[in-house]
PDBQT receptor file of N, H, CA, C and O in Angstrom, charges set to zero:
ATOM      1  N   MET A   1      53.139  74.012  92.558  1.00  0.00    +0.000 N 
ATOM      2  CA  MET A   1      53.032  75.533  92.110  1.00  0.00    +0.000 C 
ATOM      3  C   MET A   1      52.931  76.626  92.779  1.00  0.00    +0.000 C 
ATOM      4  O   MET A   1      53.765  77.526  92.877  1.00  0.00    +0.000 OA
ATOM      5  N   ALA A   2      51.707  76.531  93.332  1.00  0.00    +0.000 N 
ATOM      6  H   ALA A   2      51.029  75.799  93.252  1.00  0.00    +0.000 HD
ATOM      7  CA  ALA A   2      50.487  77.640  93.955  1.00  0.00    +0.000 C 
ATOM      8  C   ALA A   2      52.203  78.309  94.510  1.00  0.00    +0.000 C 
ATOM      9  O   ALA A   2      52.380  79.520  94.382  1.00  0.00    +0.000 OA
ATOM     10  N   LYS A   3      53.151  77.589  94.992  1.00  0.00    +0.000 N 
ATOM     11  H   LYS A   3      53.008  76.605  95.095  1.00  0.00    +0.000 HD
ATOM     12  CA  LYS A   3      53.726  78.103  96.123  1.00  0.00    +0.000 C 
ATOM     13  C   LYS A   3      54.974  78.886  96.048  1.00  0.00    +0.000 C 
ATOM     14  O   LYS A   3      55.709  79.599  96.732  1.00  0.00    +0.000 OA
ATOM     15  N   ARG A   4      54.866  78.497  95.123  1.00  0.00    +0.000 N 
ATOM     16  H   ARG A   4      54.269  77.918  94.568  1.00  0.00    +0.000 HD
ATOM     17  CA  ARG A   4      56.472  79.686  93.970  1.00  0.00    +0.000 C 
ATOM     18  C   ARG A   4      55.645  80.822  93.387  1.00  0.00    +0.000 C 
ATOM     19  O   ARG A   4      56.055  81.979  93.299  1.00  0.00    +0.000 OA
ATOM     20  N   MET A   5      54.561  80.437  93.032  1.00  0.00    +0.000 N 
ATOM     21  H   MET A   5      54.228  79.497  93.103  1.00  0.00    +0.000 HD
ATOM     22  CA  MET A   5      53.506  82.038  92.554  1.00  0.00    +0.000 C 
ATOM     23  C   MET A   5      52.965  82.706  93.959  1.00  0.00    +0.000 C 
ATOM     24  O   MET A   5      52.781  83.852  94.370  1.00  0.00    +0.000 OA
ATOM     25  N   ALA A   6      52.897  82.114  94.187  1.00  0.00    +0.000 N 
ATOM     26  H   ALA A   6      53.046  81.183  93.853  1.00  0.00    +0.000 HD
ATOM     27  CA  ALA A   6      52.672  82.943  95.379  1.00  0.00    +0.000 C 
ATOM     28  C   ALA A   6      53.495  84.135  96.077  1.00  0.00    +0.000 C 
ATOM     29  O   ALA A   6      53.116  85.242  96.462  1.00  0.00    +0.000 OA
ATOM     30  N   GLY A   7      54.801  83.492  96.104  1.00  0.00    +0.000 N 
ATOM     31  H   GLY A   7      55.108  82.593  95.791  1.00  0.00    +0.000 HD
ATOM     32  CA  GLY A   7      56.070  83.642  96.158  1.00  0.00    +0.000 C 
ATOM     33  C   GLY A   7      56.239  85.104  95.504  1.00  0.00    +0.000 C 
ATOM     34  O   GLY A   7      57.429  85.376  95.343  1.00  0.00    +0.000 OA
ATOM     35  N   ARG A   8      55.540  85.900  95.174  1.00  0.00    +0.000 N 
ATOM     36  H   ARG A   8      54.574  85.679  95.304  1.00  0.00    +0.000 HD
ATOM     37  CA  ARG A   8      55.641  85.981  93.675  1.00  0.00    +0.000 C 
ATOM     38  C   ARG A   8      56.498  86.561  92.261  1.00  0.00    +0.000 C 
ATOM     39  O   ARG A   8      56.803  87.607  91.687  1.00  0.00    +0.000 OA
ATOM     40  N   HIS A   9      56.678  84.631  92.136  1.00  0.00    +0.000 N 
ATOM     41  H   HIS A   9      56.430  83.782  92.603  1.00  0.00    +0.000 HD
ATOM     42  CA  HIS A   9      57.127  84.067  91.453  1.00  0.00    +0.000 C 
ATOM     43  C   HIS A   9      55.815  84.369  89.992  1.00  0.00    +0.000 C 
ATOM     44  O   HIS A   9      54.709  84.811  90.301  1.00  0.00    +0.000 OA
ATOM     45  N   SER A  10      56.227  83.994  88.159  1.00  0.00    +0.000 N 
ATOM     46  H   SER A  10      57.126  83.634  87.908  1.00  0.00    +0.000 HD
ATOM     47  CA  SER A  10      56.046  84.273  87.452  1.00  0.00    +0.000 C 
ATOM     48  C   SER A  10      55.655  82.332  87.176  1.00  0.00    +0.000 C 
ATOM     49  O   SER A  10      56.368  81.340  87.327  1.00  0.00    +0.000 OA
ATOM     50  N   LYS A  11      54.771  82.432  86.901  1.00  0.00    +0.000 N 
ATOM     51  H   LYS A  11      54.191  83.238  86.779  1.00  0.00    +0.000 HD
ATOM     52  CA  LYS A  11      54.577  80.937  86.788  1.00  0.00    +0.000 C 
ATOM     53  C   LYS A  11      55.306  79.771  85.356  1.00  0.00    +0.000 C 
ATOM     54  O   LYS A  11      55.224  78.599  84.990  1.00  0.00    +0.000 OA
ATOM     55  N   LEU A  12      56.020  81.095  84.951  1.00  0.00    +0.000 N 
ATOM     56  H   LEU A  12      56.087  82.048  85.248  1.00  0.00    +0.000 HD
ATOM     57  CA  LEU A  12      57.464  79.967  84.165  1.00  0.00    +0.000 C 
ATOM     58  C   LEU A  12      57.975  80.016  84.402  1.00  0.00    +0.000 C 
ATOM     59  O   LEU A  12      58.855  79.434  83.769  1.00  0.00    +0.000 OA
ATOM     60  N   GLU A  13      58.567  80.969  86.071  1.00  0.00    +0.000 N 
ATOM     61  H   GLU A  13      57.852  81.442  86.585  1.00  0.00    +0.000 HD
ATOM     62  CA  GLU A  13      59.680  80.652  86.415  1.00  0.00    +0.000 C 
ATOM     63  C   GLU A  13      59.333  79.597  88.049  1.00  0.00    +0.000 C 
ATOM     64  O   GLU A  13      60.203  79.099  88.764  1.00  0.00    +0.000 OA
ATOM     65  N   ALA A  14      57.469  79.498  88.303  1.00  0.00    +0.000 N 
ATOM     66  H   ALA A  14      56.762  79.903  87.722  1.00  0.00    +0.000 HD
ATOM     67  CA  ALA A  14      57.715  78.172  88.800  1.00  0.00    +0.000 C 
ATOM     68  C   ALA A  14      57.693  76.679  88.001  1.00  0.00    +0.000 C 
ATOM     69  O   ALA A  14      57.660  75.557  88.506  1.00  0.00    +0.000 OA
ATOM     70  N   ILE A  15      57.718  76.984  86.878  1.00  0.00    +0.000 N 
ATOM     71  H   ILE A  15      57.745  77.895  86.468  1.00  0.00    +0.000 HD
ATOM     72  CA  ILE A  15      57.853  75.948  86.279  1.00  0.00    +0.000 C 
ATOM     73  C   ILE A  15      59.334  75.507  86.465  1.00  0.00    +0.000 C 
ATOM     74  O   ILE A  15      59.625  74.373  86.845  1.00  0.00    +0.000 OA
ATOM     75  N   ARG A  16      60.306  76.524  86.158  1.00  0.00    +0.000 N 
ATOM     76  H   ARG A  16      60.070  77.445  85.849  1.00  0.00    +0.000 HD
ATOM     77  CA  ARG A  16      61.499  76.014  86.319  1.00  0.00    +0.000 C 
ATOM     78  C   ARG A  16      61.822  75.991  87.487  1.00  0.00    +0.000 C 
ATOM     79  O   ARG A  16      62.953  75.647  87.830  1.00  0.00    +0.000 OA
ATOM     80  N   CYS A  17      61.126  76.263  88.116  1.00  0.00    +0.000 N 
ATOM     81  H   CYS A  17      60.207  76.542  87.838  1.00  0.00    +0.000 HD
ATOM     82  CA  CYS A  17      61.773  75.538  89.759  1.00  0.00    +0.000 C 
ATOM     83  C   CYS A  17      61.099  74.036  89.764  1.00  0.00    +0.000 C 
ATOM     84  O   CYS A  17      61.806  73.035  89.880  1.00  0.00    +0.000 OA
ATOM     85  N   LEU A  18      60.517  74.009  89.709  1.00  0.00    +0.000 N 
ATOM     86  H   LEU A  18      59.943  74.823  89.614  1.00  0.00    +0.000 HD
ATOM     87  CA  LEU A  18      59.955  72.460  89.265  1.00  0.00    +0.000 C 
ATOM     88  C   LEU A  18      61.307  71.125  88.749  1.00  0.00    +0.000 C 
ATOM     89  O   LEU A  18      61.800  70.116  89.253  1.00  0.00    +0.000 OA
ATOM     90  N   LYS A  19      61.495  72.197  87.016  1.00  0.00    +0.000 N 
ATOM     91  H   LYS A  19      61.094  73.017  86.607  1.00  0.00    +0.000 HD
ATOM     92  CA  LYS A  19      61.970  71.665  86.385  1.00  0.00    +0.000 C 
ATOM     93  C   LYS A  19      63.612  71.019  87.128  1.00  0.00    +0.000 C 
ATOM     94  O   LYS A  19      64.266  69.976  87.135  1.00  0.00    +0.000 OA
ATOM     95  N   ARG A  20      63.682  72.336  87.655  1.00  0.00    +0.000 N 
ATOM     96  H   ARG A  20      63.151  73.184  87.650  1.00  0.00    +0.000 HD
ATOM     97  CA  ARG A  20      65.385  71.853  88.501  1.00  0.00    +0.000 C 
ATOM     98  C   ARG A  20      65.165  70.898  89.454  1.00  0.00    +0.000 C 
ATOM     99  O   ARG A  20      66.124  70.654  90.187  1.00  0.00    +0.000 OA
ATOM    100  N   TYR A  21      63.975  70.191  89.665  1.00  0.00    +0.000 N 
ATOM    101  H   TYR A  21      63.196  70.389  89.070  1.00  0.00    +0.000 HD
ATOM    102  CA  TYR A  21      62.957  69.697  91.267  1.00  0.00    +0.000 C 
ATOM    103  C   TYR A  21      64.045  68.154  90.570  1.00  0.00    +0.000 C 
ATOM    104  O   TYR A  21      65.039  67.567  90.998  1.00  0.00    +0.000 OA
ATOM    105  N   ILE A  22      63.355  68.036  89.593  1.00  0.00    +0.000 N 
ATOM    106  H   ILE A  22      62.547  68.513  89.245  1.00  0.00    +0.000 HD
ATOM    107  CA  ILE A  22      63.262  67.341  89.331  1.00  0.00    +0.000 C 
ATOM    108  C   ILE A  22      64.185  66.631  88.057  1.00  0.00    +0.000 C 
ATOM    109  O   ILE A  22      63.876  65.568  87.519  1.00  0.00    +0.000 OA
ATOM    110  N   ALA A  23      65.254  67.372  87.742  1.00  0.00    +0.000 N 
ATOM    111  H   ALA A  23      65.504  68.235  88.180  1.00  0.00    +0.000 HD
ATOM    112  CA  ALA A  23      66.392  67.431  86.789  1.00  0.00    +0.000 C 
ATOM    113  C   ALA A  23      67.345  67.034  88.632  1.00  0.00    +0.000 C 
ATOM    114  O   ALA A  23      67.462  65.815  88.756  1.00  0.00    +0.000 OA
ATOM    115  N   ARG A  24      67.654  67.447  89.278  1.00  0.00    +0.000 N 
ATOM    116  H   ARG A  24      67.559  68.437  89.177  1.00  0.00    +0.000 HD
ATOM    117  CA  ARG A  24      68.237  66.808  90.986  1.00  0.00    +0.000 C 
ATOM    118  C   ARG A  24      67.466  65.806  91.086  1.00  0.00    +0.000 C 
ATOM    119  O   ARG A  24      68.360  64.979  91.267  1.00  0.00    +0.000 OA
ATOM    120  N   GLU A  25      65.983  64.852  91.134  1.00  0.00    +0.000 N 
ATOM    121  H   GLU A  25      65.257  65.524  90.987  1.00  0.00    +0.000 HD
ATOM    122  CA  GLU A  25      66.700  64.010  91.288  1.00  0.00    +0.000 C 
ATOM    123  C   GLU A  25      66.640  62.877  90.993  1.00  0.00    +0.000 C 
ATOM    124  O   GLU A  25      66.808  61.956  91.793  1.00  0.00    +0.000 OA
ATOM    125  N   VAL A  26      66.391  62.750  89.800  1.00  0.00    +0.000 N 
ATOM    126  H   VAL A  26      66.254  63.498  89.150  1.00  0.00    +0.000 HD
ATOM    127  CA  VAL A  26      66.874  62.728  88.733  1.00  0.00    +0.000 C 
ATOM    128  C   VAL A  26      68.318  61.960  88.352  1.00  0.00    +0.000 C 
ATOM    129  O   VAL A  26      68.575  61.127  87.483  1.00  0.00    +0.000 OA
ATOM    130  N   PHE A  27      69.085  62.548  89.299  1.00  0.00    +0.000 N 
ATOM    131  H   PHE A  27      68.876  63.224  90.005  1.00  0.00    +0.000 HD
ATOM    132  CA  PHE A  27      70.391  62.766  88.954  1.00  0.00    +0.000 C 
ATOM    133  C   PHE A  27      70.800  61.659  90.257  1.00  0.00    +0.000 C 
ATOM    134  O   PHE A  27      71.581  60.712  90.355  1.00  0.00    +0.000 OA
ATOM    135  N   THR A  28      70.047  62.181  90.966  1.00  0.00    +0.000 N 
ATOM    136  H   THR A  28      69.414  62.951  90.886  1.00  0.00    +0.000 HD
ATOM    137  CA  THR A  28      70.565  61.399  91.933  1.00  0.00    +0.000 C 
ATOM    138  C   THR A  28      70.389  60.032  92.275  1.00  0.00    +0.000 C 
ATOM    139  O   THR A  28      71.115  59.238  92.873  1.00  0.00    +0.000 OA
ATOM    140  N   LEU A  29      69.274  59.935  91.768  1.00  0.00    +0.000 N 
ATOM    141  H   LEU A  29      68.684  60.580  91.282  1.00  0.00    +0.000 HD
ATOM    142  CA  LEU A  29      69.094  58.388  91.136  1.00  0.00    +0.000 C 
ATOM    143  C   LEU A  29      69.758  57.737  90.240  1.00  0.00    +0.000 C 
ATOM    144  O   LEU A  29      70.020  56.538  90.150  1.00  0.00    +0.000 OA
ATOM    145  N   ILE A  30      70.020  58.660  89.553  1.00  0.00    +0.000 N 
ATOM    146  H   ILE A  30      69.807  59.634  89.626  1.00  0.00    +0.000 HD
ATOM    147  CA  ILE A  30      71.053  57.577  88.497  1.00  0.00    +0.000 C 
ATOM    148  C   ILE A  30      72.587  57.529  88.862  1.00  0.00    +0.000 C 
ATOM    149  O   ILE A  30      73.184  56.811  88.060  1.00  0.00    +0.000 OA
ATOM    150  N   CYS A  31      73.536  58.161  89.980  1.00  0.00    +0.000 N 
ATOM    151  H   CYS A  31      73.051  58.745  90.631  1.00  0.00    +0.000 HD
ATOM    152  CA  CYS A  31      74.351  58.640  90.198  1.00  0.00    +0.000 C 
ATOM    153  C   CYS A  31      73.722  57.273  91.218  1.00  0.00    +0.000 C 
ATOM    154  O   CYS A  31      74.701  56.527  91.246  1.00  0.00    +0.000 OA
ATOM    155  N   GLN A  32      73.033  56.849  91.732  1.00  0.00    +0.000 N 
ATOM    156  H   GLN A  32      72.237  57.454  91.710  1.00  0.00    +0.000 HD
ATOM    157  CA  GLN A  32      73.039  55.953  93.081  1.00  0.00    +0.000 C 
ATOM    158  C   GLN A  32      72.780  54.604  92.534  1.00  0.00    +0.000 C 
ATOM    159  O   GLN A  32      73.336  53.612  93.005  1.00  0.00    +0.000 OA
ATOM    160  N   TRP A  33      71.749  54.534  91.314  1.00  0.00    +0.000 N 
ATOM    161  H   TRP A  33      71.298  55.340  90.930  1.00  0.00    +0.000 HD
ATOM    162  CA  TRP A  33      72.165  52.996  90.310  1.00  0.00    +0.000 C 
ATOM    163  C   TRP A  33      73.614  53.401  89.845  1.00  0.00    +0.000 C 
ATOM    164  O   TRP A  33      74.242  52.348  89.960  1.00  0.00    +0.000 OA
ATOM    165  N   GLN A  34      74.500  54.389  89.369  1.00  0.00    +0.000 N 
ATOM    166  H   GLN A  34      73.990  55.244  89.276  1.00  0.00    +0.000 HD
ATOM    167  CA  GLN A  34      75.958  53.459  88.865  1.00  0.00    +0.000 C 
ATOM    168  C   GLN A  34      76.668  53.291  89.771  1.00  0.00    +0.000 C 
ATOM    169  O   GLN A  34      77.666  52.667  89.411  1.00  0.00    +0.000 OA
ATOM    170  N   ASN A  35      76.673  53.749  91.706  1.00  0.00    +0.000 N 
ATOM    171  H   ASN A  35      75.862  54.256  91.998  1.00  0.00    +0.000 HD
ATOM    172  CA  ASN A  35      77.285  52.837  92.075  1.00  0.00    +0.000 C 
ATOM    173  C   ASN A  35      77.319  52.211  92.551  1.00  0.00    +0.000 C 
ATOM    174  O   ASN A  35      78.313  51.826  93.166  1.00  0.00    +0.000 OA
ATOM    175  N   GLU A  36      75.495  51.401  92.545  1.00  0.00    +0.000 N 
ATOM    176  H   GLU A  36      74.687  51.713  92.046  1.00  0.00    +0.000 HD
ATOM    177  CA  GLU A  36      75.816  50.408  92.581  1.00  0.00    +0.000 C 
ATOM    178  C   GLU A  36      76.129  49.142  91.180  1.00  0.00    +0.000 C 
ATOM    179  O   GLU A  36      76.704  48.079  91.417  1.00  0.00    +0.000 OA
ATOM    180  N   ILE A  37      75.760  49.425  90.140  1.00  0.00    +0.000 N 
ATOM    181  H   ILE A  37      75.293  50.289  89.948  1.00  0.00    +0.000 HD
ATOM    182  CA  ILE A  37      76.690  48.902  89.262  1.00  0.00    +0.000 C 
ATOM    183  C   ILE A  37      77.824  49.362  89.264  1.00  0.00    +0.000 C 
ATOM    184  O   ILE A  37      78.302  48.535  88.486  1.00  0.00    +0.000 OA
ATOM    185  N   ASP A  38      78.712  50.056  89.520  1.00  0.00    +0.000 N 
ATOM    186  H   ASP A  38      78.324  50.727  90.152  1.00  0.00    +0.000 HD
ATOM    187  CA  ASP A  38      80.138  49.117  89.521  1.00  0.00    +0.000 C 
ATOM    188  C   ASP A  38      80.109  48.971  90.492  1.00  0.00    +0.000 C 
ATOM    189  O   ASP A  38      81.113  48.261  90.429  1.00  0.00    +0.000 OA
ATOM    190  N   GLN A  39      79.826  48.957  91.749  1.00  0.00    +0.000 N 
ATOM    191  H   GLN A  39      79.011  49.533  91.800  1.00  0.00    +0.000 HD
ATOM    192  CA  GLN A  39      80.489  47.561  93.769  1.00  0.00    +0.000 C 
ATOM    193  C   GLN A  39      79.478  46.189  92.631  1.00  0.00    +0.000 C 
ATOM    194  O   GLN A  39      79.264  45.152  93.258  1.00  0.00    +0.000 OA
ATOM    195  N   ALA A  40      79.224  46.192  91.940  1.00  0.00    +0.000 N 
ATOM    196  H   ALA A  40      79.397  47.035  91.430  1.00  0.00    +0.000 HD
ATOM    197  CA  ALA A  40      78.919  45.228  92.067  1.00  0.00    +0.000 C 
ATOM    198  C   ALA A  40      79.659  44.485  90.784  1.00  0.00    +0.000 C 
ATOM    199  O   ALA A  40      79.658  43.283  91.050  1.00  0.00    +0.000 OA
ATOM    200  N   ARG A  41      80.257  44.700  89.567  1.00  0.00    +0.000 N 
ATOM    201  H   ARG A  41      80.258  45.677  89.351  1.00  0.00    +0.000 HD
ATOM    202  CA  ARG A  41      80.969  44.738  88.900  1.00  0.00    +0.000 C 
ATOM    203  C   ARG A  41      82.795  44.542  89.583  1.00  0.00    +0.000 C 
ATOM    204  O   ARG A  41      83.618  43.714  89.193  1.00  0.00    +0.000 OA
ATOM    205  N   ILE A  42      82.985  45.597  90.670  1.00  0.00    +0.000 N 
ATOM    206  H   ILE A  42      82.316  46.270  90.987  1.00  0.00    +0.000 HD
ATOM    207  CA  ILE A  42      84.227  44.890  91.538  1.00  0.00    +0.000 C 
ATOM    208  C   ILE A  42      83.407  43.337  92.770  1.00  0.00    +0.000 C 
ATOM    209  O   ILE A  42      83.937  42.764  93.723  1.00  0.00    +0.000 OA
ATOM    210  N   ALA A  43      83.152  43.301  92.657  1.00  0.00    +0.000 N 
ATOM    211  H   ALA A  43      82.722  43.766  91.883  1.00  0.00    +0.000 HD
ATOM    212  CA  ALA A  43      82.219  42.146  93.814  1.00  0.00    +0.000 C 
ATOM    213  C   ALA A  43      81.989  41.002  92.964  1.00  0.00    +0.000 C 
ATOM    214  O   ALA A  43      81.732  39.976  93.593  1.00  0.00    +0.000 OA
ATOM    215  N   ALA A  44      82.015  40.875  91.477  1.00  0.00    +0.000 N 
ATOM    216  H   ALA A  44      82.224  41.708  90.965  1.00  0.00    +0.000 HD
ATOM    217  CA  ALA A  44      82.200  39.706  90.448  1.00  0.00    +0.000 C 
ATOM    218  C   ALA A  44      83.606  39.533  90.141  1.00  0.00    +0.000 C 
ATOM    219  O   ALA A  44      83.963  38.661  89.349  1.00  0.00    +0.000 OA
TER     220      ALA A  44
C-alpha cells in the first residue's frame, strides 16, 4: 500500500488496487480447483 501511495495514488486507489490483486489471485485458485474437480470426474 505504501508503494501505491508513494506513486501518487490516493489511499482509496491503493485499497482498490489491493482488492483487484486479491480478486485475481482468488479467481485463479477457484479456476484451478474447478479444473481438478472436472479431471477427477472424467477419470472416475
